[in-house]
LUMROMAR-880615 format. One record per atom (N, C-alpha, C, O, CB): residue number from 1; residue in one letter; atom name; y, z, x. Coordinates in Angstrom, 1 decimal. Glycine has a CB too. Layout:
<recs>
(rec NUM,A,CA,(Y,Z,X))
...
</recs>
This chain:
<recs>
(rec 1,M,N,(64.4,298.3,214.2))
(rec 1,M,CA,(63.2,298.9,214.6))
(rec 1,M,C,(62.2,298.8,213.5))
(rec 1,M,O,(62.6,299.1,212.3))
(rec 1,M,CB,(63.4,300.4,215.1))
(rec 2,A,N,(61.0,298.5,213.7))
(rec 2,A,CA,(59.9,298.4,212.7))
(rec 2,A,C,(59.5,299.7,212.3))
(rec 2,A,O,(59.5,300.7,213.0))
(rec 2,A,CB,(58.7,297.6,213.2))
(rec 3,R,N,(59.2,299.9,211.0))
(rec 3,R,CA,(58.7,301.1,210.4))
(rec 3,R,C,(57.2,301.3,210.8))
(rec 3,R,O,(56.5,300.3,210.6))
(rec 3,R,CB,(58.9,301.2,208.9))
(rec 4,L,N,(56.8,302.4,211.3))
(rec 4,L,CA,(55.4,302.6,211.6))
(rec 4,L,C,(54.7,303.2,210.4))
(rec 4,L,O,(53.4,303.2,210.5))
(rec 4,L,CB,(55.4,303.6,212.8))
(rec 5,D,N,(55.4,303.6,209.4))
(rec 5,D,CA,(54.7,304.3,208.2))
(rec 5,D,C,(54.6,303.3,207.0))
(rec 5,D,O,(54.3,303.8,205.9))
(rec 5,D,CB,(55.4,305.5,207.8))
(rec 6,L,N,(54.8,302.0,207.2))
(rec 6,L,CA,(54.8,301.1,206.1))
(rec 6,L,C,(53.6,300.2,206.1))
(rec 6,L,O,(53.3,299.6,207.2))
(rec 6,L,CB,(56.1,300.2,206.2))
(rec 7,I,N,(52.9,300.2,205.0))
(rec 7,I,CA,(51.7,299.3,204.9))
(rec 7,I,C,(52.0,298.4,203.7))
(rec 7,I,O,(52.2,298.9,202.6))
(rec 7,I,CB,(50.4,300.1,204.7))
(rec 8,Q,N,(52.1,297.1,203.9))
(rec 8,Q,CA,(52.3,296.2,202.8))
(rec 8,Q,C,(51.1,295.4,202.5))
(rec 8,Q,O,(50.4,294.8,203.5))
(rec 8,Q,CB,(53.5,295.3,203.1))
(rec 9,H,N,(50.7,295.2,201.3))
(rec 9,H,CA,(49.6,294.4,200.9))
(rec 9,H,C,(50.1,293.1,200.3))
(rec 9,H,O,(51.3,293.0,200.0))
(rec 9,H,CB,(48.7,295.1,199.8))
(rec 10,I,N,(49.2,292.1,200.3))
(rec 10,I,CA,(49.6,290.8,199.7))
(rec 10,I,C,(50.0,291.0,198.3))
(rec 10,I,O,(49.4,291.8,197.5))
(rec 10,I,CB,(48.4,289.8,199.9))
(rec 11,R,N,(51.1,290.3,197.9))
(rec 11,R,CA,(51.6,290.5,196.6))
(rec 11,R,C,(52.3,289.3,196.0))
(rec 11,R,O,(52.9,288.5,196.8))
(rec 11,R,CB,(52.6,291.7,196.6))
(rec 12,A,N,(52.3,289.1,194.7))
(rec 12,A,CA,(52.9,288.0,194.1))
(rec 12,A,C,(53.0,288.3,192.6))
(rec 12,A,O,(52.3,289.3,192.1))
(rec 12,A,CB,(52.2,286.6,194.3))
(rec 13,T,N,(53.7,287.5,191.8))
(rec 13,T,CA,(53.7,287.7,190.3))
(rec 13,T,C,(52.4,287.1,189.8))
(rec 13,T,O,(51.7,286.4,190.4))
(rec 13,T,CB,(55.0,287.1,189.7))
(rec 14,L,N,(52.1,287.5,188.5))
(rec 14,L,CA,(50.9,286.9,187.8))
(rec 14,L,C,(51.0,285.4,187.8))
(rec 14,L,O,(50.0,284.7,188.0))
(rec 14,L,CB,(50.8,287.5,186.4))
(rec 15,A,N,(52.2,284.9,187.5))
(rec 15,A,CA,(52.3,283.4,187.5))
(rec 15,A,C,(52.0,282.8,188.8))
(rec 15,A,O,(51.4,281.7,188.9))
(rec 15,A,CB,(53.8,283.0,187.0))
(rec 16,Q,N,(52.5,283.4,189.9))
(rec 16,Q,CA,(52.2,282.9,191.2))
(rec 16,Q,C,(50.7,282.9,191.5))
(rec 16,Q,O,(50.2,282.0,192.1))
(rec 16,Q,CB,(53.0,283.7,192.3))
(rec 17,W,N,(50.1,284.1,191.2))
(rec 17,W,CA,(48.6,284.2,191.4))
(rec 17,W,C,(47.9,283.1,190.6))
(rec 17,W,O,(46.9,282.5,191.1))
(rec 17,W,CB,(48.1,285.6,191.1))
(rec 18,T,N,(48.3,282.9,189.4))
(rec 18,T,CA,(47.6,281.9,188.5))
(rec 18,T,C,(47.8,280.5,189.1))
(rec 18,T,O,(46.8,279.7,189.0))
(rec 18,T,CB,(48.2,282.0,187.1))
(rec 19,A,N,(48.9,280.2,189.6))
(rec 19,A,CA,(49.2,278.9,190.2))
(rec 19,A,C,(48.3,278.7,191.5))
(rec 19,A,O,(47.9,277.6,191.8))
(rec 19,A,CB,(50.6,278.7,190.6))
(rec 20,K,N,(48.0,279.8,192.2))
(rec 20,K,CA,(47.1,279.7,193.4))
(rec 20,K,C,(45.7,280.2,193.1))
(rec 20,K,O,(45.2,280.9,193.9))
(rec 20,K,CB,(47.8,280.5,194.5))
(rec 21,N,N,(45.2,279.9,191.9))
(rec 21,N,CA,(43.9,280.4,191.5))
(rec 21,N,C,(42.8,280.2,192.5))
(rec 21,N,O,(41.9,281.0,192.5))
(rec 21,N,CB,(43.5,279.8,190.2))
(rec 22,T,N,(42.9,279.2,193.3))
(rec 22,T,CA,(41.8,279.0,194.3))
(rec 22,T,C,(41.9,279.9,195.5))
(rec 22,T,O,(41.1,279.9,196.4))
(rec 22,T,CB,(41.8,277.6,194.8))
(rec 23,F,N,(43.0,280.7,195.6))
(rec 23,F,CA,(43.2,281.7,196.7))
(rec 23,F,C,(42.1,282.7,196.7))
(rec 23,F,O,(41.8,283.3,195.7))
(rec 23,F,CB,(44.5,282.4,196.6))
(rec 24,V,N,(41.4,282.9,197.8))
(rec 24,V,CA,(40.3,283.9,198.0))
(rec 24,V,C,(40.8,285.0,198.9))
(rec 24,V,O,(41.2,284.8,200.0))
(rec 24,V,CB,(39.0,283.2,198.6))
(rec 25,L,N,(40.7,286.2,198.4))
(rec 25,L,CA,(41.1,287.4,199.1))
(rec 25,L,C,(39.9,287.8,200.1))
(rec 25,L,O,(38.7,287.6,199.7))
(rec 25,L,CB,(41.4,288.6,198.2))
(rec 26,Q,N,(40.2,288.2,201.3))
(rec 26,Q,CA,(39.1,288.6,202.2))
(rec 26,Q,C,(38.5,289.9,201.7))
(rec 26,Q,O,(39.1,290.6,200.9))
(rec 26,Q,CB,(39.8,288.8,203.6))
(rec 27,P,N,(37.2,290.2,202.2))
(rec 27,P,CA,(36.6,291.4,201.7))
(rec 27,P,C,(37.4,292.6,202.0))
(rec 27,P,O,(37.8,292.9,203.1))
(rec 27,P,CB,(35.2,291.5,202.4))
(rec 28,G,N,(37.6,293.4,200.9))
(rec 28,G,CA,(38.4,294.6,201.0))
(rec 28,G,C,(39.9,294.5,201.0))
(rec 28,G,O,(40.6,295.5,201.0))
(rec 28,G,CB,(38.0,295.3,202.3))
(rec 29,E,N,(40.4,293.2,201.0))
(rec 29,E,CA,(41.8,293.0,201.0))
(rec 29,E,C,(42.4,293.3,199.6))
(rec 29,E,O,(41.9,292.9,198.6))
(rec 29,E,CB,(42.2,291.5,201.4))
(rec 30,L,N,(43.5,294.1,199.6))
(rec 30,L,CA,(44.2,294.5,198.4))
(rec 30,L,C,(45.3,293.5,198.1))
(rec 30,L,O,(46.0,293.0,199.0))
(rec 30,L,CB,(44.7,295.9,198.5))
(rec 31,A,N,(45.4,293.2,196.8))
(rec 31,A,CA,(46.5,292.3,196.3))
(rec 31,A,C,(47.1,292.9,195.0))
(rec 31,A,O,(46.4,293.4,194.2))
(rec 31,A,CB,(46.0,290.9,196.1))
(rec 32,C,N,(48.4,292.7,194.9))
(rec 32,C,CA,(49.1,293.3,193.8))
(rec 32,C,C,(49.8,292.2,193.0))
(rec 32,C,O,(50.4,291.3,193.6))
(rec 32,C,CB,(50.1,294.4,194.2))
(rec 33,E,N,(49.8,292.4,191.7))
(rec 33,E,CA,(50.7,291.6,190.8))
(rec 33,E,C,(52.0,292.3,190.6))
(rec 33,E,O,(52.0,293.4,190.1))
(rec 33,E,CB,(50.0,291.2,189.4))
(rec 34,L,N,(53.1,291.8,191.1))
(rec 34,L,CA,(54.4,292.5,191.1))
(rec 34,L,C,(54.9,292.8,189.8))
(rec 34,L,O,(55.6,293.8,189.5))
(rec 34,L,CB,(55.4,291.7,191.9))
(rec 35,D,N,(54.7,291.9,188.8))
(rec 35,D,CA,(55.2,292.1,187.5))
(rec 35,D,C,(54.4,292.9,186.5))
(rec 35,D,O,(54.9,293.6,185.6))
(rec 35,D,CB,(55.5,290.8,186.8))
(rec 36,T,N,(53.1,293.0,186.8))
(rec 36,T,CA,(52.2,293.8,185.9))
(rec 36,T,C,(51.7,295.1,186.6))
(rec 36,T,O,(51.2,296.0,185.9))
(rec 36,T,CB,(50.9,292.9,185.5))
(rec 37,L,N,(51.9,295.1,187.9))
(rec 37,L,CA,(51.5,296.3,188.7))
(rec 37,L,C,(50.0,296.5,188.7))
(rec 37,L,O,(49.5,297.6,188.9))
(rec 37,L,CB,(52.2,297.5,188.3))
(rec 38,K,N,(49.2,295.4,188.5))
(rec 38,K,CA,(47.7,295.5,188.6))
(rec 38,K,C,(47.3,295.1,190.0))
(rec 38,K,O,(47.9,294.3,190.7))
(rec 38,K,CB,(47.1,294.5,187.5))
(rec 39,L,N,(46.1,295.7,190.4))
(rec 39,L,CA,(45.6,295.4,191.7))
(rec 39,L,C,(44.2,294.8,191.6))
(rec 39,L,O,(43.4,295.0,190.6))
(rec 39,L,CB,(45.4,296.8,192.5))
(rec 40,K,N,(43.9,293.9,192.6))
(rec 40,K,CA,(42.6,293.4,192.8))
(rec 40,K,C,(42.2,293.6,194.2))
(rec 40,K,O,(43.0,293.7,195.1))
(rec 40,K,CB,(42.5,291.8,192.4))
(rec 41,I,N,(40.8,293.7,194.5))
(rec 41,I,CA,(40.3,293.8,195.8))
(rec 41,I,C,(39.4,292.6,196.1))
(rec 41,I,O,(38.5,292.3,195.3))
(rec 41,I,CB,(39.5,295.1,196.0))
(rec 42,G,N,(39.6,291.9,197.2))
(rec 42,G,CA,(38.9,290.7,197.5))
(rec 42,G,C,(37.4,291.0,197.9))
(rec 42,G,O,(37.1,292.1,198.4))
(rec 42,G,CB,(39.5,290.0,198.6))
(rec 43,N,N,(36.6,290.0,197.7))
(rec 43,N,CA,(35.2,290.1,198.1))
(rec 43,N,C,(34.8,289.0,199.1))
(rec 43,N,O,(33.7,288.8,199.5))
(rec 43,N,CB,(34.2,290.0,196.9))
(rec 44,G,N,(35.8,288.1,199.4))
(rec 44,G,CA,(35.6,287.0,200.4))
(rec 44,G,C,(35.0,285.8,199.8))
(rec 44,G,O,(34.9,284.8,200.5))
(rec 44,G,CB,(34.7,287.5,201.4))
(rec 45,T,N,(34.7,285.8,198.5))
(rec 45,T,CA,(34.1,284.5,198.0))
(rec 45,T,C,(34.7,284.1,196.6))
(rec 45,T,O,(34.9,282.9,196.4))
(rec 45,T,CB,(32.6,284.8,197.7))
(rec 46,D,N,(35.1,285.0,195.8))
(rec 46,D,CA,(35.6,284.7,194.5))
(rec 46,D,C,(37.1,284.4,194.5))
(rec 46,D,O,(37.9,285.0,195.2))
(rec 46,D,CB,(35.3,285.8,193.5))
(rec 47,A,N,(37.5,283.4,193.7))
(rec 47,A,CA,(38.9,283.1,193.5))
(rec 47,A,C,(39.6,284.2,192.7))
(rec 47,A,O,(38.9,285.0,192.1))
(rec 47,A,CB,(39.1,281.7,192.8))
(rec 48,W,N,(40.9,284.2,192.8))
(rec 48,W,CA,(41.7,285.2,192.2))
(rec 48,W,C,(41.3,285.5,190.7))
(rec 48,W,O,(41.1,286.7,190.4))
(rec 48,W,CB,(43.2,284.8,192.2))
(rec 49,S,N,(41.2,284.5,189.9))
(rec 49,S,CA,(40.9,284.7,188.5))
(rec 49,S,C,(39.5,285.3,188.2))
(rec 49,S,O,(39.3,285.9,187.2))
(rec 49,S,CB,(41.1,283.4,187.7))
(rec 50,A,N,(38.6,285.2,189.1))
(rec 50,A,CA,(37.3,285.7,189.0))
(rec 50,A,C,(37.1,287.1,189.4))
(rec 50,A,O,(36.1,287.8,189.0))
(rec 50,A,CB,(36.3,284.8,189.8))
(rec 51,L,N,(38.1,287.7,190.1))
(rec 51,L,CA,(38.0,289.1,190.5))
(rec 51,L,C,(38.5,290.0,189.4))
(rec 51,L,O,(39.4,289.7,188.7))
(rec 51,L,CB,(38.9,289.3,191.8))
(rec 52,P,N,(37.8,291.1,189.2))
(rec 52,P,CA,(38.3,292.1,188.2))
(rec 52,P,C,(39.4,292.9,188.7))
(rec 52,P,O,(39.6,293.0,189.9))
(rec 52,P,CB,(37.1,293.0,187.8))
(rec 53,Y,N,(40.2,293.5,187.8))
(rec 53,Y,CA,(41.3,294.4,188.2))
(rec 53,Y,C,(40.7,295.7,188.6))
(rec 53,Y,O,(39.6,296.1,188.2))
(rec 53,Y,CB,(42.3,294.6,187.1))
(rec 54,V,N,(41.3,296.4,189.5))
(rec 54,V,CA,(40.8,297.7,190.1))
(rec 54,V,C,(40.8,298.7,189.0))
(rec 54,V,O,(39.8,299.4,188.9))
(rec 54,V,CB,(41.7,298.2,191.2))
(rec 55,A,N,(41.8,298.8,188.1))
(rec 55,A,CA,(41.8,299.8,187.0))
(rec 55,A,C,(42.5,299.1,185.9))
(rec 55,A,O,(43.3,298.2,186.0))
(rec 55,A,CB,(42.6,301.1,187.5))
(rec 56,P,N,(42.3,299.6,184.7))
(rec 56,P,CA,(42.9,299.0,183.5))
(rec 56,P,C,(44.4,299.3,183.4))
(rec 56,P,O,(45.1,298.6,182.7))
(rec 56,P,CB,(42.3,299.5,182.3))
(rec 57,R,N,(44.9,300.3,184.1))
(rec 57,R,CA,(46.3,300.7,184.0))
(rec 57,R,C,(46.8,301.3,185.3))
(rec 57,R,O,(46.1,302.1,185.9))
(rec 57,R,CB,(46.5,301.7,182.9))
(rec 58,I,N,(47.9,300.9,185.8))
(rec 58,I,CA,(48.6,301.5,186.9))
(rec 58,I,C,(50.0,302.0,186.5))
(rec 58,I,O,(50.7,301.2,185.9))
(rec 58,I,CB,(48.7,300.6,188.2))
(rec 59,T,N,(50.3,303.2,186.7))
(rec 59,T,CA,(51.6,303.8,186.3))
(rec 59,T,C,(52.3,304.3,187.5))
(rec 59,T,O,(51.7,304.9,188.4))
(rec 59,T,CB,(51.4,304.9,185.3))
(rec 60,I,N,(53.5,303.9,187.6))
(rec 60,I,CA,(54.3,304.5,188.7))
(rec 60,I,C,(55.2,305.5,188.2))
(rec 60,I,O,(55.9,305.3,187.2))
(rec 60,I,CB,(55.2,303.3,189.4))
(rec 61,G,N,(55.2,306.7,188.7))
(rec 61,G,CA,(56.0,307.8,188.3))
(rec 61,G,C,(55.8,309.1,189.1))
(rec 61,G,O,(55.0,309.0,190.1))
(rec 61,G,CB,(55.8,308.1,186.8))
(rec 62,T,N,(56.3,310.2,188.6))
(rec 62,T,CA,(56.1,311.4,189.3))
(rec 62,T,C,(54.9,312.2,188.9))
(rec 62,T,O,(54.5,313.2,189.5))
(rec 62,T,CB,(57.4,312.3,189.2))
(rec 63,A,N,(54.3,311.8,187.7))
(rec 63,A,CA,(53.2,312.5,187.2))
(rec 63,A,C,(52.3,311.6,186.5))
(rec 63,A,O,(52.8,310.6,185.9))
(rec 63,A,CB,(53.6,313.8,186.3))
(rec 64,A,N,(51.0,311.9,186.4))
(rec 64,A,CA,(50.1,311.1,185.6))
(rec 64,A,C,(50.5,311.1,184.1))
(rec 64,A,O,(50.8,312.2,183.7))
(rec 64,A,CB,(48.6,311.5,185.9))
(rec 65,P,N,(50.5,310.0,183.4))
(rec 65,P,CA,(50.8,310.1,182.0))
(rec 65,P,C,(49.8,310.7,181.2))
(rec 65,P,O,(48.6,310.8,181.6))
(rec 65,P,CB,(51.1,308.7,181.5))
(rec 66,A,N,(50.1,311.2,180.0))
(rec 66,A,CA,(49.2,311.8,179.1))
(rec 66,A,C,(48.1,310.7,178.7))
(rec 66,A,O,(48.4,309.6,178.6))
(rec 66,A,CB,(49.9,312.3,177.8))
(rec 67,G,N,(46.9,311.2,178.6))
(rec 67,G,CA,(45.8,310.3,178.2))
(rec 67,G,C,(45.2,309.6,179.4))
(rec 67,G,O,(44.4,308.7,179.2))
(rec 67,G,CB,(46.3,309.3,177.3))
(rec 68,G,N,(45.5,310.0,180.6))
(rec 68,G,CA,(44.9,309.4,181.8))
(rec 68,G,C,(43.4,309.7,181.8))
(rec 68,G,O,(42.9,310.6,181.2))
(rec 68,G,CB,(45.5,310.0,183.1))
(rec 69,A,N,(42.7,308.7,182.4))
(rec 69,A,CA,(41.2,308.8,182.4))
(rec 69,A,C,(40.7,308.6,183.8))
(rec 69,A,O,(41.4,308.1,184.6))
(rec 69,A,CB,(40.6,307.8,181.4))
(rec 70,D,N,(39.4,309.1,184.0))
(rec 70,D,CA,(38.8,308.8,185.3))
(rec 70,D,C,(38.8,307.3,185.6))
(rec 70,D,O,(38.5,306.5,184.7))
(rec 70,D,CB,(37.4,309.4,185.3))
(rec 71,G,N,(39.1,307.0,186.8))
(rec 71,G,CA,(39.2,305.6,187.2))
(rec 71,G,C,(40.5,305.0,187.1))
(rec 71,G,O,(40.8,303.9,187.7))
(rec 71,G,CB,(38.3,304.8,186.2))
(rec 72,D,N,(41.5,305.6,186.4))
(rec 72,D,CA,(42.9,305.1,186.4))
(rec 72,D,C,(43.5,305.4,187.8))
(rec 72,D,O,(43.1,306.4,188.5))
(rec 72,D,CB,(43.7,305.8,185.3))
(rec 73,I,N,(44.4,304.6,188.2))
(rec 73,I,CA,(45.1,304.8,189.5))
(rec 73,I,C,(46.6,305.0,189.2))
(rec 73,I,O,(47.2,304.3,188.4))
(rec 73,I,CB,(45.0,303.5,190.4))
(rec 74,Y,N,(47.1,306.1,189.8))
(rec 74,Y,CA,(48.5,306.4,189.6))
(rec 74,Y,C,(49.2,306.4,190.9))
(rec 74,Y,O,(48.7,306.9,191.9))
(rec 74,Y,CB,(48.7,307.8,188.9))
(rec 75,L,N,(50.4,305.7,191.0))
(rec 75,L,CA,(51.1,305.6,192.2))
(rec 75,L,C,(52.4,306.5,192.0))
(rec 75,L,O,(53.0,306.4,191.0))
(rec 75,L,CB,(51.5,304.2,192.5))
(rec 76,Q,N,(52.7,307.2,193.0))
(rec 76,Q,CA,(53.9,308.0,193.0))
(rec 76,Q,C,(54.9,307.5,194.0))
(rec 76,Q,O,(54.6,307.3,195.1))
(rec 76,Q,CB,(53.6,309.5,193.2))
(rec 77,Y,N,(56.1,307.3,193.5))
(rec 77,Y,CA,(57.2,306.7,194.3))
(rec 77,Y,C,(58.2,307.8,194.6))
(rec 77,Y,O,(58.7,308.4,193.7))
(rec 77,Y,CB,(57.9,305.5,193.7))
(rec 78,T,N,(58.5,308.0,195.9))
(rec 78,T,CA,(59.5,309.0,196.3))
(rec 78,T,C,(60.5,308.2,197.1))
(rec 78,T,O,(60.2,307.8,198.3))
(rec 78,T,CB,(58.8,310.2,197.1))
(rec 79,P,N,(61.7,308.1,196.6))
(rec 79,P,CA,(62.8,307.3,197.3))
(rec 79,P,C,(63.2,308.1,198.5))
(rec 79,P,O,(64.1,307.6,199.3))
(rec 79,P,CB,(63.9,307.0,196.4))
</recs>
């Protein structure tokens, strides 16, 4: 049975994204680098390398790390 609570975004390693540099994300489409945990949001025109990262740091854990700043994104994983 399919999970109704699962949302998956396009994802690949940095090396895979670099190899597909001409890949253009659709406007608002989220994409993740699996090895760096960095996110980009598509604008429908720019190739992967031309898009900025969403935040300078993404941390996965149960609490925001010390030194967090406005604009940082924190993901919490609950197994």
